[in-house]
N, C-alpha and C positions, 0 to 999 in steps of 0.2 A: 504493500500500500504506500509505503514511504517513497518508493521509486516513482510513483505517479503524482505525488504532491506537486512537484514543480510544473508538470504539464497541466494539472488542474488549475493551479494558480495562474498560469499563463493564459489559459482559456477564459477564466473569470475576469482577469485584468483586461484582456482583449475585448470581451463583450462590454465591459464598463467604458472603455475608451470609445467604442463604436456608438454606444448609447449617448455618450457625451457629445460626440461629433454630430450625430443626427439631431440631438436636442439643440445644439448651437446653430445648426443649419436652419431648422425650423424657426428658431428664435430670430435669426437674422432675416429670414423671409417674412416673418410676421412683422418685424420692425420696419422692413422696407415697405411692405404693403400699407402699414399704418402711416408711415411717413408720406407715401404717395397720396393716401386718402386725405391726410391732414393738409397737404399742399393744394388739394383740389378746391377750386372756387365753389363756394356754396351758393353764390348769387350769380344770376345770369339772365339774359334776355331770351324771350321766346317769341318768335314772329311766325304768324300763320297767314296764309293766303289760299283761297279756294273758292269753290262754287257754293252758292246759297240757294236753297229751295224751300218751298212751303208744302209740307205734307198735309193732305186732307183738303186742299183748295178745290173749290167747285170747278166743274168743267167749263163754266162760262168765263173763268179768268183766262185772259189771253196774255201770257207772259212772252217776252221777246228779248233778244240780246243775251249777253252773258251776265246773269245775276251773280254777284260775288260777295265774299266776306273777307275782311282783313282784321286781324287781331294782333295786339302787341302787349306782352306782359313782362313784368320784372318778377322773377321767381327766386325763392330760397329753398334749398334742398337739405334734408336732414337724414343722413344714412342711419339705418338701424344698427345698434351696437352688437346685437346678436348675429346679424348677417348683413354685411355691407352691400350685398347685391340688391337689397331692398331699401327703399327710402320713402319718405313722405315729403311733399313739397307744397308750399303755399305762396301765393303771390297776389299782385294787383296790376290792373292795366285797363286797356280800352278795347272794346269789341265793336265792330261796325258791320252792318249788312246793307246791301243794295239789291232791291228786287225791281227788275225792269219789266215794263208792260208794253204791249203792242195794241194799237187802236183802242186803248182803254185809258180813262182818266179816273182819278180817285180824289174825292173831295174830303179832306181830313176834318173840315169844320162842321160837317153834317153828322147827325146821330140818327140812325146808325150810319156807318161809313158808306159812301156812295161810290160803287164801282160801275161807271157808265161806259157804254160802248160809244166810241167817237170815230166815225169814218169820214167826217167832214174835214176836221183839222188834220194837219200833218206835223208829226213830231220827229225830230232827229233822235231824241232820247226822252224817255219818260220813266221815272223811277220813284219808289218809296225808299228812303234812306233812314236808318235808325242807328243810334249810337248808345253804348252802355259803358258805365264804369263797372268793372267786374273783379271778382275775387275767385280765381281758380284754385282748386285743391286736387292733388294727385297722389295716388299710391303707385310707386314705380318699381320696376325690376330691370336690372342690367346684368348682362352676362360677364362683364369685366369692370368691376367698380374702380379699379386702379387706372383704367384707360378707357374713358367713355368714347374717344374718337375711333376705337376699334372694337365696338361692343354692340350686340343686339339689345334692344330695349323695348319695354312695353310700359305704358302708363294708363291707368284707369282712374277717372275722377269725376268731379262735378264742378260747375262754376255758377256763382250767384251774381246777378248784376242788377243795377238800377238804371233805367232809361234816362238819358240826359238830353236826347234829341230825337225828333221824328219829323220828317218833312218830305214833301214831294218836290221834285225838280224836273221841269219840262224845258227842253230846248225846242222851241217852236219854229218850224220853217214856214207854216201858213196856218193862221187861225180862222175862225168862222167869218170874220170880217175881211179876210184877205190879207191881213198884215202878217209879218213874219220876221225872222232874224233876231229874235230876242229870247231871253230865258226867264221863266216864271218859277218862283219858289214860294211854297206855302208851308209854314211850320205850325204844327199842332199835334200834341200827343194825348189829348183827352180820351180818345177812343182805344188806346192801347193799354195793355197791362204793363205798368212801369217796372215791375219786378220780373226778372228772368231767372229760371232755374233749369239748367241743362246738364245732361250727361256728356262726358267726353271720353275719347279713346285715342291713344297714339301707339303706333307700331313702326319701328324703324331700325336703322343701323347708323352709328356714328352721329353726325350732326343733323341728319335728315330723317324725317319720319312722316308717315301718312296719318292724318288726323280725321276724326269724325265727331260731330256734335249733334245732339237732338234735344230740343226744348220740351220739357215735361209739362209745364203749365201753359195756360192759354196765352197766345200772343195778342189777340184782339180781345178786348173786354167782352164779357158775356152780354149778349144782346146787341152789341155794336157791330157785329159782322160774323163771318164764318169762323169756325173753330179750327184755324190752321196752326200747324206745329212746324216752326222753322227748323231746318237741319242744314248741315254743311259738311263738305268733305274737301280735303286739300292737302297742302304741303306745309310741314312745320320745319323751321330752322332753329335749332337750339343746341347748346353745348351739353345739356344733361337731359 
């Protein structure tokens, strides 16, 4: 037995050294990852541009042109300590929608809203534009929390907004009296629900992702017009 003691001691010592080396390696890797995460900016801009539509709109609505949405938010990201691949984010910013119509005029000052067919006048553009101050909240996942520029990411969330503007804008080429070459703008938000609650989803890679939104509550006040639900889909540019 004594002749094997040096061999046993050598094996035990070797296993101890290997365990120490592996522990030091894992510690250095964890330290490096924590250092990379600590240097990652928690605040960033998120810009979105895309198509805007109205779900549930009557067949009598004649939309035309490219209805669009543009959103810009300043966000703060908070990684989970238990798993840095997951994080929560909250921010604030501005959301705008533009719905274009064809051979249709909308009188915002009437109750209920008047969507009238107009085949006499000629319009270069006719739209309803709305603007909101919004607070988006997201639950996020990324495949590589240490390097967002080379990572797959998913974000599910909601945004709450308050309407700050609603107006129609018409570029008239010829009106009923034969005049044209002017722009008419009417501002009035009395017929709209001034609070917006919408669900959001983003899926992408690196700085780019595809987003979608859907408004849960009524866009037009009850009794003031059809129960349409705005939605949008488009491109997001964001560091996180």
